[in-house]
N, C-alpha and C positions, 0 to 999 in steps of 0.2 A: 771406920768400918771398911773392910775389904769386900769388894763386890765379887771377887774371883773371876771377873770378866777380863779377857786378855786386852792388853794395851794395843794401840795401833801398830807400834813397832813389832810386837809379838805376832800379830796377825800377818804382817808382811813376812816375817821370818818363817812362819809356818807355811804360808802360801808358796814360798820359794822352794820348800822341801816336798810338797805334795807331788807324788809320782805322776799323776795325770792332770795336774793343775786343779783349779777350782771350777765350780759349775759354770760361773760366768766370770770372765776375766776382770770386769769392772766392779764386781761385788764379791768380796771374800766371805763366802758362806761356810765352806768346809774349814777354811783356815781359822775362822772365828769359833766354830763348833768344837774342833778337836781339843783345845785346852779345857773346855768345859766338860767334855765327855771323859777325859782322863781323870779329871778331878772328881767327878761324880762317881766314877768307877773305883776310886781309891788307888789309881795307878800313879798319881802325882799329887803333890800338895805344894802350897805356897810356903816358901821358907825365905824370910828376909826379902819379900817382894819378888822372888823368882820361883818359877815352877820347877820342882825337882821330883825325880822318880822316887816312889816309895819302894819298900821291899817287894810289895805285890807287883809294882810296875816293872822292877828288874826281873822278876820271875816271869812276867807276861812276855818279855822279849824272847823267851825261849819256847813259847807256846805257839801253836798254829794261829795265824792272824784271825781266821774265822771264829775260833773259840773266844779269842779276846774281844772281838767286836760284839759277839753275841752277849758276853758278860757286860760290856759297856752299855749296850742298849738296855739290858734289864736294870742296871743301876740307874741309868738316866730316867727311865720311866718311873721308878719307885722313889727316887730322891734327887730330882733335878735341882741344881743349885741356883738356877735362874730361869725365868720364863723366856723361852726362845723368841717371843714377840717383842721383847724389851728394846730390840734394835730398831723397830719401826717407829720413827719419830712422830708420825702423823696420828698415832693412836692417842686419844685423850686419856689422861690419868696415869701417864707413865711414871710420874713422881709421887703418886699416891699409893699407899700400901694396900694389898689385897684387892686390887681392881681387876686384874686379868685372871682368867681361869687357870688354876694350877694344872700342870700336865697330868697329874694323877686323878683329876676329876672324872667322874663317870656319868656326867649329866647328858 
């Protein structure tokens, strides 16, 4: 099963390309999130274990960044591919299915 979560080496590569760096130098938050966001938005997909742009992703490169980010956010909210809390090791039940609240929950 592919988790679609970025590997540690991928996070390092993304962190090195962020124009303003990450939120905290010792914790790769944005570098971890960007691969998840582009997958949820259909801008990239895993092909042979590597993330590659889709046709939609190539088109997005020619659009204003604000419009692309707005679309990514809408996609993330409606069909997030992973719970963003999965990285917090101290939460109980991380390896059990359907324990954490989905991002689309309205409780």
